[in-house]
Residue, then its C-alpha position, 0 to 999 in steps of 0.5 A: m504501467a510504471a511504478f508510482a512512488t508516494g514517499i510514504i515509507g516505514t518499517v515493520a517488524p516480523g508479524g507486524v501489520i500496516t493498514w493504509n487508507w487514501h481518499a481521492q477527493g479532488y484528485a484523479d482516480i490514481g489510487v490503483l497506482v499506489l496500492m502496493a507495499h514494496p519491501y526494500n530489505p533483501g529477504g524482506r517479505l510483505d503479504v497484502i491481506m486486504q485491498r479495497k476501493e470504495n466509491v463514496p457518494g459526493f466524496g470520491f474514491r477511498y482506497g485501503l491496503t493492509f499488509k503483513n510482514t511475513g518474513t523473519q526480519s524487520t523490513n523497510w517498506a514504501l507504498e508504490g504501485g503499478g497495479v494491484v494483486 
């Protein structure tokens, strides 16, 4: 499966934690395609500490992802996918 780039980007400092939620109401169930954090900096490390998929009655699917910068430098990141941990 090819990676799916979302255009959702940011920077996280060492030890920083990012939580991201996405609702698939009215869209195809593609959350699994975007549910991964991609570090751009050489030496960057992002550890996924939570992934969630919830079927909300009458609403659709809700996804969640929390990741932490466990490296020693600030890291630029993007949400990309192609699978889950």
